Structures are given as C-alpha cells and as structure tokens.
C-alpha positions in Angstrom: 0.0 0.0 0.0 1.2 3.4 -0.5 1.6 6.0 0.8 2.9 4.8 4.3 0.3 4.9 6.8 2.1 5.5 10.2 -1.3 5.6 12.0 -2.5 2.2 10.8 -1.5 0.4 13.8 -1.2 -3.4 13.9 -1.2 -5.5 10.8 -4.5 -7.3 9.9 -4.6 -10.9 11.1 -6.8 -13.1 9.0 -7.0 -16.9 8.2 -7.6 -17.4 4.5 -8.5 -20.4 2.5 -6.4 -21.5 -0.6 -7.1 -19.2 -3.5 -6.3 -16.0 -5.2 -6.8 -12.6 -3.4 -6.6 -9.1 -4.1 -5.5 -6.5 -1.4 -7.0 -3.1 -1.7 -4.4 -0.4 -2.0 -6.7 2.7 -2.5 -9.0 2.5 0.5 -12.2 2.7 -1.5 -13.3 -0.8 -1.0 -16.4 -1.6 1.0 -14.9 -5.1 1.6 -11.5 -4.1 3.2 -8.8 -5.4 3.4 -9.6 -6.8 0.0 -10.5 -5.2 -3.2 -14.1 -4.9 -4.6 -13.3 -3.3 -8.0 -13.9 0.2 -6.8 -10.4 1.6 -7.6 -9.7 5.3 -6.5 -6.9 7.4 -7.7 -5.5 4.8 -10.1 -4.3 2.6 -7.4 -4.6 -1.1 -8.4 -4.9 -3.9 -6.0 -2.0 -6.3 -5.1 -2.8 -9.9 -6.2 -1.5 -12.8 -4.1 -2.2 -16.4 -3.8 -2.6 -18.7 -0.9 -1.8 -22.4 -1.4 -3.0 -23.9 1.9 -5.4 -22.5 4.7 -3.3 -20.4 6.9 -3.1 -17.4 9.1 -1.6 -14.4 7.4 -0.7 -10.9 8.5 -1.6 -8.2 6.1 0.5 -4.9 6.1 -1.5 -2.0 7.2 1.4 0.6 7.3 2.7 0.4 3.7 6.3 -0.1 4.9 6.8 -3.8 4.2 9.0 -5.0 1.4 6.9 -8.2 1.3 3.5 -6.7 0.1 0.7 -7.5 1.0 2.2 -9.2 4.1 3.7 -7.6 7.1 7.6 -8.1 7.5 7.8 -6.2 10.7 9.6 -3.3 9.1 7.3 -0.9 11.2 8.6 -2.4 14.3 5.4 -4.6 15.3 6.3 -8.0 16.5 4.3 -11.0 15.1 3.6 -14.2 17.0 5.9 -17.1 16.4 4.1 -19.8 14.5 
C-alpha cells in the first residue's frame, strides 16, 4: 500500500483459504482489506495467492518489502508460528 500509513496500527491478522486474493491499496473498497473493484486514484490492488489454509498478517502501514504481508519493518512483533 502507499503512501505509508504510520497511524494504521497493527497488521490485519486473518485466516485465509486457498485461492487468489486482491489486497485493496486505494482504501475505496467496501470489502476491506480486499478489493471490490472500486479503485480510486489509479491505485490497483495487490494480487496474491494462498496455497493452503493459513493465518496471514496483511500490512496496514505500507512499509513492508513483502506486500501484502507484514514483514515487521514498522517495528510490530508478530507471534511465532
């Protein structure tokens, strides 16, 4: 996501089933954190795949180098799995 959102707080923890997902980057979706096709400002969603059911942590600050996943760049500590 861009720009960085320093006030976003914690990453979004969610368990996802196998499939293809689209992470909203514009904030205009009514289905956040996922895209509903209502793009604002030319921001396109981030496409990602989940191969097996698992809990993921989606970045909400925009600082991660591993979009859409949190890589703890912002200083948040994720639980060990």
